[in-house]
LODOTI-166640 format. One record per residue (C-alpha): x, y, z negated; residue number from 1. Coordinates in Angstrom, 3 decimals, always signed. Layout:
<atoms>
[[X,Y,Z],NUM] ...
</atoms>
This chain:
<atoms>
[[+50.761,+29.096,+27.554],1] [[+48.081,+26.595,+28.640],2] [[+45.284,+28.182,+30.721],3] [[+42.047,+28.730,+28.741],4] [[+38.773,+27.498,+30.211],5] [[+36.572,+30.520,+30.933],6] [[+32.963,+29.999,+30.108],7] [[+30.015,+32.281,+30.919],8] [[+26.934,+31.901,+28.744],9] [[+23.905,+33.608,+30.269],10] [[+20.803,+34.575,+28.361],11] [[+17.961,+37.104,+28.487],12] [[+18.273,+38.701,+25.021],13] [[+18.807,+37.986,+21.341],14] [[+15.435,+37.986,+19.697],15] [[+15.158,+35.583,+16.647],16] [[+14.702,+32.057,+17.915],17] [[+16.101,+28.589,+18.032],18] [[+17.940,+28.957,+21.307],19] [[+19.487,+32.244,+20.111],20] [[+20.713,+30.480,+16.986],21] [[+22.319,+27.713,+19.083],22] [[+24.058,+30.311,+21.241],23] [[+25.478,+32.100,+18.184],24] [[+26.673,+28.828,+16.703],25] [[+28.426,+27.788,+19.853],26] [[+30.073,+31.251,+20.219],27] [[+31.316,+31.104,+16.669],28] [[+32.456,+27.491,+16.481],29] [[+33.741,+26.297,+19.838],30] [[+37.532,+26.155,+19.787],31] [[+38.950,+29.624,+20.789],32] [[+42.329,+28.071,+21.631],33] [[+40.773,+26.043,+24.380],34] [[+37.827,+28.350,+25.605],35] [[+37.660,+32.007,+26.567],36] [[+33.880,+32.759,+26.204],37] [[+31.800,+35.614,+27.630],38] [[+28.153,+36.193,+26.885],39] [[+26.130,+37.831,+29.613],40] [[+22.854,+39.248,+28.326],41] [[+20.206,+40.508,+30.718],42] [[+19.071,+42.867,+28.037],43] [[+20.984,+43.849,+24.969],44] [[+17.963,+43.449,+22.800],45] [[+16.849,+41.532,+19.657],46] [[+17.504,+41.129,+15.897],47] [[+20.420,+38.778,+16.499],48] [[+22.450,+40.951,+18.832],49] [[+24.477,+42.346,+15.934],50] [[+25.257,+38.720,+14.842],51] [[+27.315,+37.976,+17.965],52] [[+30.843,+37.241,+16.868],53] [[+33.177,+40.303,+17.368],54] [[+35.799,+38.238,+19.325],55] [[+33.243,+37.310,+22.061],56] [[+33.149,+39.580,+25.084],57] [[+29.533,+40.754,+25.721],58] [[+28.274,+41.997,+29.069],59] [[+24.795,+43.610,+29.049],60] [[+23.082,+44.444,+32.306],61] [[+20.455,+46.749,+30.674],62] [[+19.887,+48.369,+27.304],63] [[+17.242,+47.097,+24.931],64] [[+14.200,+48.685,+23.451],65] [[+16.187,+49.552,+20.275],66] [[+18.428,+51.929,+22.331],67] [[+15.580,+53.640,+24.279],68] [[+13.968,+56.988,+23.557],69] [[+11.269,+57.299,+20.808],70] [[+9.408,+59.588,+23.153],71] [[+6.770,+57.363,+24.715],72] [[+6.740,+59.139,+28.053],73] [[+10.547,+58.922,+28.393],74] [[+10.505,+55.365,+27.141],75] [[+7.831,+54.378,+29.807],76] [[+10.089,+55.547,+32.593],77] [[+13.159,+53.922,+30.990],78] [[+11.287,+50.589,+31.019],79] [[+10.196,+51.066,+34.693],80] [[+13.845,+51.842,+35.613],81] [[+14.971,+48.794,+33.662],82] [[+12.514,+46.510,+35.496],83] [[+13.619,+47.890,+38.821],84] [[+17.282,+47.266,+38.159],85] [[+16.751,+43.773,+36.856],86] [[+14.522,+42.905,+39.783],87] [[+17.193,+44.234,+42.152],88] [[+19.924,+41.957,+40.614],89] [[+17.586,+38.884,+40.603],90] [[+17.054,+39.545,+44.318],91] [[+20.746,+40.174,+45.033],92] [[+22.881,+38.133,+42.587],93] [[+26.052,+38.923,+44.536],94] [[+25.544,+42.603,+43.626],95] [[+25.437,+41.588,+40.028],96] [[+28.634,+39.509,+40.422],97] [[+30.433,+42.423,+42.115],98] [[+29.549,+44.931,+39.267],99] [[+29.721,+42.821,+36.133],100] [[+31.493,+39.481,+36.788],101] [[+34.969,+40.272,+38.156],102] [[+36.607,+37.421,+36.178],103] [[+36.959,+33.964,+37.685],104] [[+34.864,+31.769,+35.409],105] [[+35.152,+27.939,+35.372],106] [[+31.840,+27.018,+33.720],107] [[+28.420,+28.728,+33.544],108] [[+25.963,+27.668,+30.812],109] [[+22.125,+28.122,+30.758],110] [[+21.245,+27.705,+27.025],111] [[+17.470,+27.396,+27.673],112] [[+15.029,+26.972,+30.553],113] [[+14.512,+30.715,+30.794],114] [[+18.095,+30.993,+32.016],115] [[+18.015,+28.300,+34.644],116] [[+17.424,+30.520,+37.607],117] [[+20.086,+33.032,+36.803],118] [[+22.625,+30.206,+36.508],119] [[+21.471,+28.101,+39.417],120] [[+21.264,+31.081,+41.678],121] [[+24.560,+32.484,+40.640],122] [[+27.131,+32.843,+43.476],123] [[+29.949,+32.175,+41.111],124] [[+31.938,+29.064,+42.007],125] [[+31.451,+27.359,+38.667],126] [[+30.383,+24.069,+37.246],127] [[+26.842,+24.721,+35.971],128] [[+25.545,+23.313,+32.723],129] [[+21.991,+23.418,+31.535],130] [[+20.709,+23.033,+27.947],131] [[+17.204,+21.780,+27.476],132] [[+15.412,+21.788,+24.109],133] [[+11.738,+21.511,+25.245],134] [[+9.285,+18.716,+24.760],135] [[+7.399,+18.656,+28.171],136] [[+4.755,+16.290,+26.979],137] [[+2.614,+19.031,+25.491],138] [[+2.479,+21.371,+28.480],139] [[-0.687,+21.126,+30.538],140] [[+0.869,+23.246,+33.324],141] [[+2.158,+20.515,+35.562],142] [[+3.595,+22.936,+38.063],143] [[+5.771,+24.538,+35.403],144] [[+6.927,+21.253,+33.998],145] [[+7.818,+19.776,+37.431],146] [[+9.674,+23.047,+38.317],147] [[+11.839,+22.688,+35.180],148] [[+12.398,+18.943,+35.791],149] [[+13.571,+19.587,+39.307],150] [[+15.810,+22.490,+38.294],151] [[+17.485,+20.191,+35.753],152] [[+18.534,+17.899,+38.614],153] [[+20.453,+20.786,+40.111],154] [[+22.881,+21.254,+37.226],155] [[+26.300,+19.529,+37.263],156] [[+25.501,+18.434,+33.665],157] [[+22.615,+18.669,+31.344],158] [[+22.599,+18.756,+27.456],159] [[+19.381,+17.606,+25.910],160] [[+18.605,+18.750,+22.395],161] [[+17.124,+15.425,+21.307],162] [[+16.718,+11.845,+22.520],163] [[+12.978,+12.317,+22.686],164] [[+13.432,+15.401,+24.974],165] [[+15.111,+13.373,+27.601],166] [[+13.161,+10.137,+27.061],167] [[+9.740,+11.812,+27.502],168] [[+10.692,+13.011,+31.000],169] [[+11.631,+9.436,+31.960],170] [[+8.489,+8.049,+30.498],171] [[+5.988,+10.548,+31.947],172] [[+7.726,+11.490,+35.214],173] [[+10.089,+8.533,+35.923],174] [[+13.103,+10.837,+36.199],175] [[+16.485,+9.919,+35.042],176] [[+19.497,+12.228,+34.465],177] [[+22.619,+10.196,+34.781],178] [[+24.751,+13.285,+34.419],179] [[+23.580,+14.193,+30.996],180] [[+24.052,+13.766,+27.238],181] [[+22.045,+14.191,+24.067],182] [[+23.694,+16.587,+21.601],183] [[+21.817,+17.788,+18.573],184] [[+21.834,+21.395,+17.477],185] [[+24.191,+22.191,+14.590],186] [[+22.614,+23.103,+11.322],187] [[+24.579,+25.414,+9.010],188] [[+23.390,+24.344,+5.647],189] [[+26.116,+25.991,+3.624],190] [[+25.322,+29.338,+5.255],191] [[+21.577,+28.915,+4.726],192] [[+22.050,+28.061,+1.049],193] [[+24.161,+31.217,+0.613],194] [[+21.626,+33.452,+2.331],195] [[+18.734,+32.060,+0.300],196] [[+20.085,+33.654,-2.766],197] [[+20.523,+37.173,-1.359],198] [[+17.291,+38.612,-2.875],199] [[+14.306,+37.478,-4.957],200] [[+10.945,+36.727,-3.604],201] [[+7.683,+36.603,-5.668],202] [[+4.393,+34.974,-4.514],203] [[+1.110,+35.947,-6.158],204] [[-0.606,+32.600,-5.550],205] [[+1.011,+29.240,-6.353],206] [[+1.864,+26.674,-5.162],207] [[+3.169,+28.040,-1.831],208] [[+3.704,+26.348,+1.511],209] [[+6.232,+28.306,+3.540],210] [[+6.496,+27.921,+7.291],211] [[+8.791,+29.402,+9.917],212] [[+8.437,+29.685,+13.718],213] [[+7.432,+31.931,+16.539],214] [[+3.804,+32.781,+16.688],215] [[+2.884,+30.841,+19.792],216] [[-0.290,+28.763,+20.274],217] [[+1.644,+25.475,+20.451],218] [[+3.154,+26.215,+16.963],219] [[-0.240,+25.295,+15.509],220] [[-0.736,+28.253,+13.095],221] [[-4.302,+28.848,+14.118],222] [[-5.002,+25.226,+13.198],223] [[-3.049,+25.436,+9.992],224] [[-5.119,+28.461,+8.929],225] [[-8.308,+26.417,+9.288],226] [[-6.804,+23.593,+7.260],227] [[-5.775,+26.171,+4.605],228] [[-9.340,+27.461,+4.443],229] [[-10.731,+23.894,+4.100],230] [[-8.286,+23.039,+1.256],231] [[-9.283,+26.234,-0.590],232] [[-13.012,+25.364,-0.122],233] [[-12.287,+21.910,-1.501],234] [[-10.767,+23.373,-4.592],235] [[-7.091,+23.093,-3.932],236] [[-5.563,+26.479,-4.804],237] [[-2.459,+27.369,-2.871],238] [[-1.039,+29.980,-0.402],239] [[+0.814,+29.811,+2.820],240] [[+3.554,+32.187,+3.876],241] [[+4.409,+32.205,+7.624],242] [[+7.735,+33.749,+8.660],243] [[+7.893,+34.698,+12.337],244] [[+6.628,+37.004,+14.963],245] [[+5.182,+36.606,+18.375],246] [[+2.332,+36.989,+20.722],247] [[-0.276,+35.297,+18.467],248] [[+0.192,+37.748,+15.604],249] [[-2.902,+39.790,+16.310],250] [[-5.077,+36.757,+16.924],251] [[-3.952,+35.251,+13.611],252] [[-4.621,+38.449,+11.744],253] [[-8.094,+38.529,+13.165],254] [[-8.695,+34.832,+12.290],255] [[-7.426,+35.440,+8.723],256] [[-9.909,+38.288,+8.366],257] [[-12.778,+36.216,+9.648],258] [[-11.967,+33.307,+7.330],259] [[-11.339,+35.729,+4.441],260] [[-7.831,+34.287,+3.733],261] [[-5.721,+37.547,+4.181],262] [[-4.453,+37.348,+0.704],263] [[-3.527,+33.679,+0.732],264] [[-2.396,+33.161,+4.346],265] [[+0.572,+35.527,+4.541],266] [[+1.796,+36.663,+7.923],267] [[+5.339,+37.887,+7.063],268] [[+6.538,+38.553,+10.638],269] [[+10.168,+38.099,+11.739],270] [[+12.687,+38.351,+8.894],271] [[+16.446,+38.639,+9.635],272] [[+17.061,+36.574,+6.511],273] [[+13.988,+34.225,+6.054],274] [[+15.658,+31.807,+3.644],275] [[+14.795,+33.583,+0.332],276] [[+11.154,+33.297,+1.336],277] [[+11.604,+29.537,+1.888],278] [[+13.653,+28.682,-1.169],279] [[+11.148,+30.429,-3.401],280] [[+8.238,+28.457,-2.018],281] [[+7.134,+25.097,-3.404],282] [[+6.759,+23.188,-0.110],283] [[+7.334,+23.638,+3.595],284] [[+4.812,+22.873,+6.409],285] [[+5.564,+22.605,+10.151],286] [[+2.218,+22.259,+12.002],287] [[+3.675,+22.365,+15.594],288] [[+2.002,+20.605,+18.526],289] [[+5.376,+20.212,+20.104],290] [[+9.067,+20.579,+19.165],291] [[+12.438,+19.325,+20.371],292] [[+14.980,+19.351,+17.531],293] [[+14.053,+22.252,+15.335],294] [[+16.882,+23.775,+13.344],295] [[+14.323,+24.823,+10.706],296] [[+13.732,+21.265,+9.496],297] [[+17.488,+20.739,+8.718],298] [[+17.708,+24.163,+7.084],299] [[+14.735,+23.619,+4.854],300] [[+16.009,+20.081,+3.894],301] [[+19.319,+21.897,+2.922],302] [[+17.338,+24.112,+0.546],303] [[+15.742,+20.970,-0.983],304] [[+12.194,+22.093,-0.245],305] [[+9.790,+19.083,+0.312],306] [[+8.529,+19.002,+3.972],307] [[+5.270,+18.094,+5.609],308] [[+5.846,+18.097,+9.336],309] [[+3.936,+16.923,+12.442],310] [[+5.371,+13.828,+14.086],311] [[+6.327,+15.347,+17.412],312] [[+9.290,+15.774,+19.658],313] [[+12.764,+15.072,+17.997],314] [[+11.491,+15.565,+14.454],315] [[+11.407,+11.804,+13.676],316] [[+15.127,+11.948,+14.546],317] [[+15.594,+14.343,+11.618],318] [[+13.086,+13.218,+9.012],319] [[+12.957,+9.763,+7.497],320] [[+9.233,+9.470,+6.765],321] [[+8.354,+9.074,+3.117],322] [[+12.037,+9.486,+2.239],323] [[+13.172,+13.037,+2.871],324] [[+9.872,+14.371,+4.282],325] [[+6.342,+13.442,+5.232],326] [[+5.370,+12.982,+8.890],327] [[+1.793,+13.383,+10.056],328] [[+0.045,+13.429,+13.373],329] [[-0.656,+16.933,+14.759],330] [[-4.396,+16.849,+13.925],331] [[-6.399,+18.850,+11.341],332] [[-7.266,+15.611,+9.554],333] [[-3.700,+14.382,+9.190],334] [[-2.144,+17.736,+8.355],335] [[-4.804,+18.228,+5.660],336] [[-4.102,+14.869,+4.149],337] [[-0.300,+15.577,+4.080],338] [[-0.765,+18.902,+2.319],339] [[-3.312,+17.477,-0.076],340] [[-0.852,+14.644,-1.007],341] [[+1.643,+17.315,-2.103],342] [[-1.000,+19.342,-3.994],343] [[-2.403,+16.267,-5.847],344] [[+0.572,+13.879,-6.400],345] [[+3.676,+15.820,-7.758],346] [[+5.688,+12.640,-7.811],347] [[+5.874,+12.504,-4.007],348] [[+7.435,+15.927,-3.403],349] [[+9.729,+15.391,-6.423],350] [[+10.995,+12.152,-4.826],351] [[+11.542,+13.877,-1.473],352] [[+13.432,+16.746,-3.139],353] [[+15.703,+14.313,-4.878],354] [[+16.408,+12.303,-1.683],355] [[+17.159,+15.449,+0.393],356] [[+20.313,+16.060,-1.682],357] [[+21.951,+13.033,-0.034],358] [[+20.070,+12.922,+3.308],359] [[+21.480,+16.283,+4.473],360] [[+24.812,+14.442,+5.047],361] [[+23.292,+13.147,+8.355],362] [[+23.848,+16.594,+9.858],363] [[+27.487,+16.441,+10.973],364] [[+28.240,+19.751,+12.599],365] [[+31.847,+19.108,+13.562],366] [[+30.737,+16.109,+15.543],367] [[+28.393,+18.265,+17.458],368] [[+31.078,+20.867,+18.339],369] [[+33.398,+18.036,+19.322],370] [[+30.741,+16.635,+21.694],371] [[+30.031,+20.027,+23.329],372] [[+33.821,+20.563,+23.740],373] [[+34.190,+17.184,+25.378],374] [[+31.460,+17.997,+27.893],375] [[+33.039,+21.288,+28.762],376] [[+36.515,+19.708,+29.127],377] [[+35.211,+17.095,+31.467],378] [[+33.365,+19.492,+33.662],379] [[+36.441,+21.768,+33.858],380] [[+38.497,+18.738,+34.944],381] [[+35.917,+17.991,+37.701],382] [[+36.173,+21.504,+38.932],383] [[+39.937,+21.424,+39.476],384] 
</atoms>
């Protein structure tokens, strides 16, 4: 029997997010007759941990909050202990290897920038592959950007999530990555369509713009809320339903109260199945200041919901402007204009909806799995 290639994916945890969806997709669809895959989680935590395929070996260094005591005092000490243990293994990666990583792996994969250090500092004699999905042009923290750019150079191979993600580093920082490729994230349209019918969703105020993303300042939801208020004041009745959780939740709740839009700007938090909320909306709005190649765009397109999106990152590689979506600049004026266009001219979203039925053919998942497989095979050959 031919030897399988042993691959170690390393990640912090499995909270709902784009990188986590990419990990699950790779774990499920990379050929099992070629690869023997292990997932090492720093913390066994997050909504998606139960979605890990059953045939994947999972190693968890520490338990997640879901498995800790409900007693706040006990929980406090559990968190302190967890932090101490994780700090110890960060400082002494060979101790982590000795306790958890007894197999001889061939390849080690960092699916996102938060995993770069754990892979690059790993004592395992592996070929190291980094995955990068982030548009660095938005980030004002130059020290952080340069750190990530320099770490990318240390990998044996880098997979960029969009052409723009790689190109912007070259344009702004004059850095090339000859040992790299651009591979888009797979979009599982059939699965999304099936999940979208699992339960009904009713909205009180129509029409509805849905949106989905982590509540982070660069996702633009604070700006979207101001635009929403202005549209209402200008006489354009509608509501917005935002699916996602994150650090900006309390700030957004406070802003909604101040603007008196709590009943029309709905903060629905993280949903394990967000798709019924989207398919039962009239339109979709993505107000991000930066993106790479967001899975959400392809998923929404597969639900045939007309999209208004900011023209950032790799989104123009997904949306054909005025054909299967509308691209606008990430400014209040432009986002307002795009939303108003949908609200006042029904022919435009109707045309987009019709075009989406054929445009989703551009998302070829098997080609993506074949490209990732090719990268892994070549890196394995270089190791031997």
